[in-house]
C-alpha positions as CSV (number, residue, x, y, z in Angstrom):
1,M,0.0,0.0,0.0
2,T,1.3,3.4,-0.9
3,R,0.6,6.4,1.2
4,R,-0.4,9.7,-0.6
5,D,2.8,11.4,0.7
6,D,5.0,8.6,-0.7
7,T,3.3,9.0,-4.1
8,A,3.9,12.7,-4.1
9,D,7.5,12.2,-3.2
10,L,8.0,9.7,-6.1
11,H,6.3,12.1,-8.5
12,D,8.6,14.9,-7.3
13,I,11.7,12.7,-8.1
14,V,10.4,11.9,-11.6
15,T,9.7,15.6,-12.2
16,R,13.1,16.6,-11.0
17,C,14.7,14.0,-13.3
18,H,12.6,15.2,-16.3
19,T,13.6,18.8,-15.6
20,W,17.3,17.9,-15.3
21,E,17.2,16.0,-18.6
22,H,15.5,19.0,-20.3
23,D,17.4,21.9,-18.7
24,A,20.9,20.6,-17.7
25,D,21.6,17.8,-20.2
26,P,19.3,18.2,-23.2
27,D,22.0,16.8,-25.6
28,A,22.6,13.7,-23.4
29,R,26.3,14.5,-23.0
30,T,26.6,14.2,-19.2
31,L,24.5,11.0,-19.1
32,P,24.3,9.4,-22.5
33,R,20.8,8.2,-23.5
34,A,18.9,7.3,-26.6
35,K,16.4,10.2,-26.4
36,R,16.1,13.4,-24.5
37,H,13.6,12.1,-22.0
38,D,14.3,8.5,-21.5
39,D,11.9,6.2,-19.7
40,K,11.9,6.3,-15.9
41,T,11.0,3.6,-13.4
42,L,11.0,4.0,-9.6
43,A,10.5,1.4,-6.9
44,A,9.8,2.2,-3.3
45,V,10.3,-0.4,-0.6
46,R,9.4,0.0,3.0
47,I,10.7,-2.6,5.4
48,Q,9.3,-2.6,8.9
49,L,11.0,-4.8,11.4
50,Q,9.1,-5.8,14.5
51,G,11.0,-6.0,17.8
52,W,14.0,-3.9,16.7
């Protein structure tokens, strides 16, 4: 289950990556990639240990 705050945080990360690709490295020289806005995938894992 994803909390609303977690979803907003993940969306913020993707938005920052997209902005960086567009503004800081539009020609893909710093981080080579096939296209200006390459696909992005994020995974969030929360581990909760009981008794620690």
